[in-house]
SELO-563472 format. One record per residue (C-alpha): residue in three letters; x negated, y negated, z; residue number from 1. Coordinates in Angstrom, 2 decimals, padded with zeros to 5 digits. Layout:
// residues N
{residuo = ALA, c1 = X, c2 = Y, c3 = Z, num = NUM}
...
//
This chain:
// residues 174
{residuo = MET, c1 = 009.30, c2 = 014.35, c3 = 010.90, num = 1}
{residuo = MET, c1 = 008.53, c2 = 010.70, c3 = 011.58, num = 2}
{residuo = THR, c1 = 009.48, c2 = 009.31, c3 = 014.97, num = 3}
{residuo = PHE, c1 = 010.82, c2 = 005.85, c3 = 015.54, num = 4}
{residuo = ARG, c1 = 010.23, c2 = 003.92, c3 = 018.71, num = 5}
{residuo = ASN, c1 = 013.85, c2 = 002.80, c3 = 018.70, num = 6}
{residuo = SER, c1 = 015.94, c2 = 005.82, c3 = 019.71, num = 7}
{residuo = SER, c1 = 019.14, c2 = 004.38, c3 = 018.22, num = 8}
{residuo = ILE, c1 = 017.48, c2 = 004.52, c3 = 014.78, num = 9}
{residuo = ASP, c1 = 016.01, c2 = 007.95, c3 = 015.44, num = 10}
{residuo = GLU, c1 = 019.45, c2 = 009.47, c3 = 016.14, num = 11}
{residuo = GLU, c1 = 020.03, c2 = 010.00, c3 = 012.43, num = 12}
{residuo = GLU, c1 = 018.18, c2 = 013.07, c3 = 011.18, num = 13}
{residuo = PRO, c1 = 016.81, c2 = 013.10, c3 = 007.62, num = 14}
{residuo = THR, c1 = 019.15, c2 = 014.66, c3 = 005.10, num = 15}
{residuo = HIS, c1 = 016.63, c2 = 014.89, c3 = 002.24, num = 16}
{residuo = LYS, c1 = 012.96, c2 = 014.46, c3 = 001.43, num = 17}
{residuo = LEU, c1 = 011.07, c2 = 013.07, c3 = -001.54, num = 18}
{residuo = VAL, c1 = 008.80, c2 = 015.77, c3 = -002.95, num = 19}
{residuo = THR, c1 = 005.87, c2 = 015.20, c3 = -005.28, num = 20}
{residuo = GLN, c1 = 003.79, c2 = 018.00, c3 = -006.73, num = 21}
{residuo = SER, c1 = 001.49, c2 = 016.16, c3 = -009.09, num = 22}
{residuo = PRO, c1 = 000.47, c2 = 018.15, c3 = -012.16, num = 23}
{residuo = SER, c1 = -003.24, c2 = 018.81, c3 = -012.67, num = 24}
{residuo = GLY, c1 = -005.16, c2 = 015.75, c3 = -013.82, num = 25}
{residuo = VAL, c1 = -002.56, c2 = 013.27, c3 = -012.57, num = 26}
{residuo = LYS, c1 = -003.96, c2 = 010.46, c3 = -010.43, num = 27}
{residuo = ASP, c1 = -002.08, c2 = 009.14, c3 = -007.39, num = 28}
{residuo = TRP, c1 = -001.27, c2 = 005.85, c3 = -009.15, num = 29}
{residuo = ASP, c1 = 000.00, c2 = 007.51, c3 = -012.33, num = 30}
{residuo = GLU, c1 = 003.75, c2 = 007.58, c3 = -012.93, num = 31}
{residuo = GLU, c1 = 003.82, c2 = 011.25, c3 = -011.84, num = 32}
{residuo = GLY, c1 = 001.36, c2 = 010.76, c3 = -008.96, num = 33}
{residuo = ILE, c1 = 002.28, c2 = 010.45, c3 = -005.29, num = 34}
{residuo = ILE, c1 = 002.32, c2 = 006.64, c3 = -005.34, num = 35}
{residuo = GLY, c1 = 004.01, c2 = 006.37, c3 = -008.72, num = 36}
{residuo = VAL, c1 = 006.82, c2 = 008.71, c3 = -007.70, num = 37}
{residuo = GLU, c1 = 007.43, c2 = 006.97, c3 = -004.37, num = 38}
{residuo = ASN, c1 = 007.51, c2 = 003.59, c3 = -006.11, num = 39}
{residuo = ARG, c1 = 010.07, c2 = 004.88, c3 = -008.63, num = 40}
{residuo = ALA, c1 = 012.22, c2 = 006.13, c3 = -005.76, num = 41}
{residuo = MET, c1 = 011.87, c2 = 002.73, c3 = -004.07, num = 42}
{residuo = GLU, c1 = 013.47, c2 = 001.08, c3 = -007.11, num = 43}
{residuo = VAL, c1 = 016.68, c2 = 002.88, c3 = -006.11, num = 44}
{residuo = ILE, c1 = 016.35, c2 = 002.94, c3 = -002.32, num = 45}
{residuo = LEU, c1 = 015.50, c2 = -000.74, c3 = -001.89, num = 46}
{residuo = ASP, c1 = 018.75, c2 = -001.64, c3 = -003.65, num = 47}
{residuo = ARG, c1 = 020.60, c2 = 000.06, c3 = -000.78, num = 48}
{residuo = GLY, c1 = 018.61, c2 = -001.47, c3 = 002.07, num = 49}
{residuo = SER, c1 = 019.06, c2 = -004.65, c3 = 004.08, num = 50}
{residuo = THR, c1 = 015.61, c2 = -004.77, c3 = 005.68, num = 51}
{residuo = VAL, c1 = 012.20, c2 = -003.18, c3 = 005.30, num = 52}
{residuo = HIS, c1 = 009.82, c2 = -002.62, c3 = 008.19, num = 53}
{residuo = VAL, c1 = 006.18, c2 = -002.09, c3 = 007.33, num = 54}
{residuo = GLU, c1 = 003.21, c2 = -001.38, c3 = 009.60, num = 55}
{residuo = LEU, c1 = 000.09, c2 = -002.82, c3 = 007.98, num = 56}
{residuo = ASP, c1 = -003.55, c2 = -002.31, c3 = 008.83, num = 57}
{residuo = PRO, c1 = -005.30, c2 = -005.72, c3 = 008.98, num = 58}
{residuo = ALA, c1 = -007.77, c2 = -004.32, c3 = 006.41, num = 59}
{residuo = HIS, c1 = -004.99, c2 = -004.43, c3 = 003.79, num = 60}
{residuo = GLY, c1 = -005.94, c2 = -006.80, c3 = 000.95, num = 61}
{residuo = GLN, c1 = -002.60, c2 = -008.65, c3 = 001.18, num = 62}
{residuo = PHE, c1 = -002.47, c2 = -008.74, c3 = 004.99, num = 63}
{residuo = GLU, c1 = -002.82, c2 = -012.52, c3 = 005.38, num = 64}
{residuo = THR, c1 = -000.47, c2 = -013.27, c3 = 002.49, num = 65}
{residuo = LEU, c1 = 002.18, c2 = -010.94, c3 = 003.88, num = 66}
{residuo = GLN, c1 = 001.78, c2 = -012.39, c3 = 007.36, num = 67}
{residuo = ASN, c1 = 002.80, c2 = -015.73, c3 = 005.87, num = 68}
{residuo = LYS, c1 = 005.67, c2 = -014.35, c3 = 003.77, num = 69}
{residuo = LEU, c1 = 007.20, c2 = -011.71, c3 = 006.05, num = 70}
{residuo = THR, c1 = 008.37, c2 = -011.92, c3 = 009.65, num = 71}
{residuo = GLN, c1 = 006.12, c2 = -010.40, c3 = 012.29, num = 72}
{residuo = VAL, c1 = 008.37, c2 = -008.21, c3 = 014.40, num = 73}
{residuo = PRO, c1 = 008.30, c2 = -008.99, c3 = 018.14, num = 74}
{residuo = GLU, c1 = 007.20, c2 = -006.03, c3 = 020.25, num = 75}
{residuo = SER, c1 = 010.70, c2 = -005.56, c3 = 021.68, num = 76}
{residuo = ASP, c1 = 012.16, c2 = -005.14, c3 = 018.16, num = 77}
{residuo = ARG, c1 = 009.50, c2 = -002.90, c3 = 016.61, num = 78}
{residuo = ILE, c1 = 010.69, c2 = 000.43, c3 = 015.28, num = 79}
{residuo = PHE, c1 = 007.39, c2 = 002.28, c3 = 014.83, num = 80}
{residuo = VAL, c1 = 005.62, c2 = 004.09, c3 = 017.66, num = 81}
{residuo = ALA, c1 = 002.30, c2 = 002.39, c3 = 018.64, num = 82}
{residuo = SER, c1 = 002.97, c2 = -000.45, c3 = 016.25, num = 83}
{residuo = GLU, c1 = 000.69, c2 = -003.49, c3 = 016.37, num = 84}
{residuo = HIS, c1 = 001.13, c2 = -005.20, c3 = 013.00, num = 85}
{residuo = GLU, c1 = 004.74, c2 = -004.56, c3 = 012.09, num = 86}
{residuo = HIS, c1 = 006.44, c2 = -006.92, c3 = 009.67, num = 87}
{residuo = ARG, c1 = 010.03, c2 = -007.19, c3 = 008.47, num = 88}
{residuo = ALA, c1 = 011.28, c2 = -008.11, c3 = 005.02, num = 89}
{residuo = VAL, c1 = 014.90, c2 = -009.07, c3 = 004.45, num = 90}
{residuo = LEU, c1 = 016.49, c2 = -007.72, c3 = 001.29, num = 91}
{residuo = PRO, c1 = 017.14, c2 = -008.92, c3 = -001.32, num = 92}
{residuo = GLU, c1 = 015.37, c2 = -012.21, c3 = -000.43, num = 93}
{residuo = ASP, c1 = 011.93, c2 = -010.64, c3 = 000.16, num = 94}
{residuo = ARG, c1 = 012.18, c2 = -007.99, c3 = -002.58, num = 95}
{residuo = THR, c1 = 009.37, c2 = -009.55, c3 = -004.63, num = 96}
{residuo = SER, c1 = 007.00, c2 = -009.39, c3 = -001.64, num = 97}
{residuo = VAL, c1 = 007.93, c2 = -005.76, c3 = -000.96, num = 98}
{residuo = ASP, c1 = 007.46, c2 = -004.81, c3 = -004.62, num = 99}
{residuo = SER, c1 = 004.08, c2 = -006.56, c3 = -004.63, num = 100}
{residuo = LEU, c1 = 003.04, c2 = -004.62, c3 = -001.53, num = 101}
{residuo = LEU, c1 = 003.93, c2 = -001.27, c3 = -003.11, num = 102}
{residuo = GLU, c1 = 002.63, c2 = -001.78, c3 = -006.66, num = 103}
{residuo = ILE, c1 = -000.92, c2 = -000.92, c3 = -007.65, num = 104}
{residuo = GLN, c1 = -002.89, c2 = -001.27, c3 = -010.85, num = 105}
{residuo = ALA, c1 = -004.24, c2 = 001.90, c3 = -012.43, num = 106}
{residuo = ASP, c1 = -007.82, c2 = 002.71, c3 = -011.45, num = 107}
{residuo = ASP, c1 = -007.97, c2 = -000.06, c3 = -008.81, num = 108}
{residuo = THR, c1 = -009.42, c2 = 001.83, c3 = -005.85, num = 109}
{residuo = ASP, c1 = -009.00, c2 = -001.10, c3 = -003.44, num = 110}
{residuo = GLU, c1 = -005.26, c2 = -001.30, c3 = -004.19, num = 111}
{residuo = TRP, c1 = -005.06, c2 = 002.51, c3 = -004.00, num = 112}
{residuo = THR, c1 = -006.65, c2 = 002.46, c3 = -000.54, num = 113}
{residuo = ASP, c1 = -004.30, c2 = -000.32, c3 = 000.58, num = 114}
{residuo = ARG, c1 = -001.18, c2 = 001.44, c3 = -000.71, num = 115}
{residuo = LEU, c1 = -002.04, c2 = 004.89, c3 = 000.57, num = 116}
{residuo = PHE, c1 = -003.91, c2 = 004.20, c3 = 003.82, num = 117}
{residuo = ASN, c1 = -003.48, c2 = 000.57, c3 = 004.89, num = 118}
{residuo = ILE, c1 = 000.30, c2 = 000.73, c3 = 004.77, num = 119}
{residuo = GLU, c1 = 000.52, c2 = 002.86, c3 = 007.88, num = 120}
{residuo = ALA, c1 = 004.31, c2 = 003.26, c3 = 007.96, num = 121}
{residuo = PHE, c1 = 007.21, c2 = 002.05, c3 = 005.87, num = 122}
{residuo = ALA, c1 = 010.98, c2 = 002.17, c3 = 006.49, num = 123}
{residuo = VAL, c1 = 014.01, c2 = 000.90, c3 = 004.61, num = 124}
{residuo = LEU, c1 = 016.96, c2 = 000.17, c3 = 006.88, num = 125}
{residuo = SER, c1 = 020.56, c2 = -000.50, c3 = 005.98, num = 126}
{residuo = ASP, c1 = 023.22, c2 = -002.04, c3 = 008.16, num = 127}
{residuo = GLN, c1 = 024.32, c2 = 001.45, c3 = 009.27, num = 128}
{residuo = SER, c1 = 020.99, c2 = 003.19, c3 = 009.92, num = 129}
{residuo = TRP, c1 = 017.68, c2 = 003.98, c3 = 008.22, num = 130}
{residuo = THR, c1 = 017.68, c2 = 005.05, c3 = 004.57, num = 131}
{residuo = TYR, c1 = 014.01, c2 = 005.91, c3 = 003.92, num = 132}
{residuo = ARG, c1 = 010.89, c2 = 006.32, c3 = 006.01, num = 133}
{residuo = SER, c1 = 007.37, c2 = 007.14, c3 = 004.97, num = 134}
{residuo = VAL, c1 = 003.80, c2 = 007.46, c3 = 006.14, num = 135}
{residuo = PRO, c1 = 002.22, c2 = 006.95, c3 = 002.69, num = 136}
{residuo = HIS, c1 = -000.92, c2 = 009.04, c3 = 003.22, num = 137}
{residuo = GLU, c1 = 001.16, c2 = 011.91, c3 = 004.65, num = 138}
{residuo = THR, c1 = 003.12, c2 = 013.05, c3 = 001.60, num = 139}
{residuo = HIS, c1 = 005.24, c2 = 015.41, c3 = 003.70, num = 140}
{residuo = ILE, c1 = 006.67, c2 = 012.37, c3 = 005.56, num = 141}
{residuo = ARG, c1 = 008.89, c2 = 010.85, c3 = 002.89, num = 142}
{residuo = GLU, c1 = 012.27, c2 = 011.24, c3 = 004.48, num = 143}
{residuo = ILE, c1 = 015.66, c2 = 010.12, c3 = 003.21, num = 144}
{residuo = ASN, c1 = 018.90, c2 = 009.61, c3 = 005.13, num = 145}
{residuo = THR, c1 = 021.86, c2 = 009.62, c3 = 002.75, num = 146}
{residuo = ALA, c1 = 024.52, c2 = 009.08, c3 = 005.45, num = 147}
{residuo = GLY, c1 = 026.69, c2 = 006.20, c3 = 004.27, num = 148}
{residuo = HIS, c1 = 025.03, c2 = 006.16, c3 = 000.84, num = 149}
{residuo = ASP, c1 = 027.30, c2 = 008.09, c3 = -001.50, num = 150}
{residuo = GLY, c1 = 025.61, c2 = 008.90, c3 = -004.78, num = 151}
{residuo = LEU, c1 = 022.07, c2 = 008.15, c3 = -003.57, num = 152}
{residuo = VAL, c1 = 020.74, c2 = 011.67, c3 = -004.17, num = 153}
{residuo = GLU, c1 = 022.25, c2 = 011.78, c3 = -007.65, num = 154}
{residuo = GLU, c1 = 020.79, c2 = 008.38, c3 = -008.49, num = 155}
{residuo = LEU, c1 = 017.36, c2 = 009.47, c3 = -007.25, num = 156}
{residuo = HIS, c1 = 017.54, c2 = 012.70, c3 = -009.27, num = 157}
{residuo = LYS, c1 = 018.40, c2 = 010.69, c3 = -012.38, num = 158}
{residuo = THR, c1 = 015.52, c2 = 008.26, c3 = -011.74, num = 159}
{residuo = LEU, c1 = 013.00, c2 = 011.05, c3 = -011.13, num = 160}
{residuo = GLU, c1 = 014.18, c2 = 013.64, c3 = -013.67, num = 161}
{residuo = GLN, c1 = 011.60, c2 = 012.66, c3 = -016.29, num = 162}
{residuo = LEU, c1 = 008.69, c2 = 012.95, c3 = -013.83, num = 163}
{residuo = ARG, c1 = 007.12, c2 = 016.42, c3 = -013.63, num = 164}
{residuo = GLY, c1 = 006.87, c2 = 017.71, c3 = -010.08, num = 165}
{residuo = ALA, c1 = 009.04, c2 = 014.96, c3 = -008.55, num = 166}
{residuo = THR, c1 = 012.38, c2 = 015.66, c3 = -006.92, num = 167}
{residuo = VAL, c1 = 014.58, c2 = 015.13, c3 = -003.89, num = 168}
{residuo = LYS, c1 = 015.29, c2 = 018.22, c3 = -001.80, num = 169}
{residuo = PRO, c1 = 017.47, c2 = 018.83, c3 = 001.25, num = 170}
{residuo = PHE, c1 = 015.47, c2 = 018.26, c3 = 004.44, num = 171}
{residuo = ASP, c1 = 014.48, c2 = 021.53, c3 = 006.05, num = 172}
{residuo = GLY, c1 = 012.23, c2 = 020.28, c3 = 008.84, num = 173}
{residuo = SER, c1 = 008.98, c2 = 021.02, c3 = 007.02, num = 174}
//
C-alpha cells in the first residue's frame, strides 16, 4: 500500500486495485500492457478528480516543460513521503498537460523510461479524498478509492473489458 505524507489523505483505505496481467508478447506501452492499461483507466479516473499530484524525477524528458505548466507544491502541502519535485495539476484546466505526461509513443524507450520510472508517484484527488494513487514502476501499487464515486468500478470494468488481463479487483492488502 502506498503511504501519503498527509495523514488526512491517508485515512481512506483503498477499496480496489487496478490489475494488469499482460499476455505473452505484449509490451508495456501496448494497449494491453501495464502503461496502456493504466492510461485507459486514467481516462475514467481523471474525469472524477479535481487535482493531480505527481512526483517527477528531474531526469524526466518533460521536467522543465511541466515545471512551467504545473504548480510546484510547497513542502508544507506535499502529499508524497520524501517528495522533492512534486507538482500539482488542476482538473480540468491542466488535463492536456496530465495526458501528455502519461502518454507514450510505441517503441520510444525514452518515453517508456520517463513514464515508468521518472514519474515516481502519481495521485488523483477529488474534493472528498483521493481517488487513485500509483507508483508506476510498482504495478502492485495502483490503488483506487471508490468512496464518494458511485459507478466508478462499473465504468472502469466497461472501459477495460476488451483488454486481456486487465481488471479492477477489490483491494485485499496485497
